[in-house]
C-alpha positions in Angstrom: 144.5 102.5 27.2 147.3 103.6 29.6 144.7 104.6 32.2 142.9 101.3 31.8 146.2 99.4 32.3 147.1 101.4 35.3 143.6 100.8 36.8 143.6 97.1 36.3 147.2 95.8 36.4 149.5 95.3 39.4 152.7 97.1 38.2 155.0 95.1 40.4 154.0 91.5 39.4 152.3 92.1 36.0 149.1 90.3 37.0 145.8 92.0 37.4 145.0 94.0 40.5 142.2 94.0 43.1 140.2 96.6 41.3 140.1 94.4 38.2 139.2 91.4 40.4 136.3 93.2 42.1 134.9 94.2 38.7 135.2 90.7 37.4 133.6 89.2 40.4 130.7 91.6 40.1 130.3 90.7 36.4 130.4 86.9 37.1 128.0 87.2 40.0 125.5 89.2 38.0 125.7 86.9 35.0 125.2 89.8 32.6 126.8 89.1 29.2 128.4 85.9 30.2 127.5 82.4 29.2 126.7 79.9 32.0 129.7 78.0 33.2 131.4 76.6 36.2 133.9 78.6 38.2 137.0 77.7 40.3 138.6 80.1 42.7 142.0 79.7 44.2 143.5 81.8 47.0 147.3 81.7 47.2 148.8 83.6 50.1 152.6 83.9 50.1 154.3 82.5 53.2 157.1 84.4 54.8 156.9 87.8 52.9 157.0 89.9 56.1 160.1 88.0 57.3 161.9 88.5 54.0 161.0 92.2 54.0 162.2 92.6 57.6 165.4 90.7 57.3 166.5 91.2 53.6 164.7 94.4 52.7 161.8 95.3 50.4 163.7 94.7 47.2 164.0 91.1 48.2 160.3 91.1 49.1 159.4 92.6 45.8 161.5 89.8 44.0 159.6 87.2 46.1 156.3 88.7 44.9 157.4 88.6 41.3 158.5 85.0 41.7 155.2 84.1 43.2 153.3 85.6 40.3 155.5 83.7 37.8 154.9 80.5 39.7 151.1 81.0 39.5 151.3 82.0 35.8 153.2 78.8 35.1 150.3 76.7 36.6 147.3 78.8 35.6 148.0 79.4 32.0 145.3 81.5 30.4 143.5 81.9 33.7 142.7 85.2 35.5 145.4 85.9 38.1 145.0 88.8 40.5 147.1 90.3 43.2 144.3 90.8 45.7 146.4 92.4 48.4 150.0 92.6 49.7 150.9 88.9 49.6 147.7 87.4 48.5 146.8 86.2 45.0 143.4 85.1 43.7 142.9 83.0 40.6 139.6 82.7 38.8 139.2 79.7 36.4 136.1 79.8 34.3 134.5 76.8 32.7 136.7 74.3 34.6 135.9 70.8 35.8 136.4 70.3 39.5 139.0 67.6 38.9 141.0 69.8 36.6 140.9 72.6 39.1 142.3 70.3 41.8 145.1 69.1 39.5 146.1 72.8 39.0 146.0 73.3 42.8 148.2 70.2 43.3 150.7 71.7 40.8 151.1 75.0 42.8 153.5 73.5 45.4 155.9 72.2 42.7 155.8 75.5 40.8 156.4 77.5 44.0 159.4 75.4 44.9 160.9 76.0 41.4 160.5 79.7 42.0 161.8 79.6 45.6 158.5 80.6 47.2 155.8 79.0 49.4 152.1 79.5 49.4 149.2 78.7 51.7 146.4 77.6 49.3 142.7 77.3 49.4 140.4 76.4 46.5 136.7 76.1 45.8 134.6 75.0 42.9 131.0 76.1 42.0 129.0 74.6 39.1 127.3 78.0 38.5 129.7 81.0 38.1 127.0 83.2 39.7 128.0 81.6 43.0 131.5 83.1 42.8 131.1 85.0 46.1 130.5 81.7 47.9 133.5 80.2 46.1 135.7 83.2 47.2 134.6 82.8 50.8 135.2 79.1 50.9 138.6 79.4 49.2 139.6 82.1 51.6 138.7 79.9 54.6 140.6 76.9 53.2 143.6 79.1 52.6 143.7 80.2 56.2 143.4 76.6 57.3 146.4 75.8 55.1 148.4 78.8 56.5 147.7 77.7 60.0 149.0 74.2 59.2 152.1 75.7 57.5 153.0 77.7 60.7 152.3 74.7 62.9 154.8 72.8 60.8 157.2 75.7 60.7 156.8 77.7 64.0 160.2 79.3 63.4 158.8 81.2 60.4 155.8 82.7 62.3 155.9 86.4 62.6 
């Protein structure tokens, strides 16, 4: 049980890690042992982590990551939240309606503000969960578009 936890959980933030995400994506894509359902994918990339690490130290950056995870957990209650990389989180929402997914996405900014963090966000919806890899690609592209917009609006925060 301890090895399973270590292999699937991000110890800093308490959400699941990239390894767990990759296994889940493979499972959803293959469709084995899972009922048919829709899938929503959200990419939330933390804005400004490098600057915080550089100016305030890695303890401050770690606190920022923990706060980011808490903000996402407050919005995506009962959903699968993964720390996919350094400052990037991926959320997988199974069996969701597209309108409900977009309401959750709209709630991210308010939750982030309450936890003193900022995200670049991209989301995608697929009616068939087997298309999760398409949803991941589209959500990632949309997140990068949002990040570009963020730094156009806040050029002083660009690395």
